[in-house]
N, C-alpha and C positions, 0 to 999 in steps of 0.2 A: 503494500499499500505505500502512496503518497502522499505528503502532506500538500496540499493543493491552498490552504488560506491560512493565515494565523490572525486573528483579531485579539487586540488588548482591552479586553473591555471597562478595564479600572487602572489607573495608576495609584500608588497611597505613595503619601511621604514618611508615615509614622509609624513606629514598629519594626518589625522583622518581614512583613507580606508590603512586598513593593508592587505585585501586579494580578490581575485575575483575566487569566487568558481563557480563548475557545480555537479550538484547532478541529480543523476539516479535512479529513483522508479522502481520496479520490473523488470529491465534490458529489461524500457519497454519505460520508456518515461524520457526523459531527462530537466533539467529546468538548465540554463546556466543565469552568472553575476548576482550567487549572491553576496554578499557585507558582511565581516566582517568589523566590524565598531569601535573603539574606541572613546566610548562614555565617560562622564563625571565621569562615575563610574565603568563602564566593557564594557567587548567586546560586541558585538550583531549583530546579522544579519538582514539585509537590503534584500527583497526581490528584482527579477527583475520590472521595473517598467518603464511606459512612462510617459511622460510630455505633457498632455493634453492643448488644444490652450487658455484655461483661465488660464493655469501655474499651475496648480496642478498635482502632480505627486497621478499617482495610480497604483498600484502592477498590476502585469501583472498576477503573478502567486502568491497565498500564502495558507501558510493551515488554514483553515477554524477554529477548536477548540483552544482555549488555550494550551490545554494538547497534540494536535497535535504540536502548534507552538514551545514547551518547547523542545518535542521530536528534531526536528528538527533544532530546534538550539544547541541543546546540541550535536548533531551529527556533525552537522557543526562545532562549536566549538574544539571539540574534536581534526574532522581532519585536522584543521588550528594549532591546538599546536603541533600534532604532526609533521607537516610539519614542523614549524619555530625549532622544538627541532633536527630535522635531519640536516635544513640547518646548524644550531647553530654548530652542530657536524661535520657537513662535512668541513666548516668552520677552527674549531681547528683543524683540521686533517692536511687543506693545511698549516696551517699558520705557 
């Protein structure tokens, strides 16, 4: 499957959560509520999850292989960085 669209739905400045993203695969499947999180050493992508009755969080959808995860994360983080640069340029232009 190929990523055909990435939409940064929301950018945040406070806390560790930096963005909420939606990804479309092959123009046929959408995955919503993907999170860009600022970790102690780098940004990373957290897949959508839900909390079970036991309190454990389980991913709803996720890449299976390490290569797929790296590729998916790289694409999402690239889209996030482009969006933050565009927002910074817009803010500078309006100042």
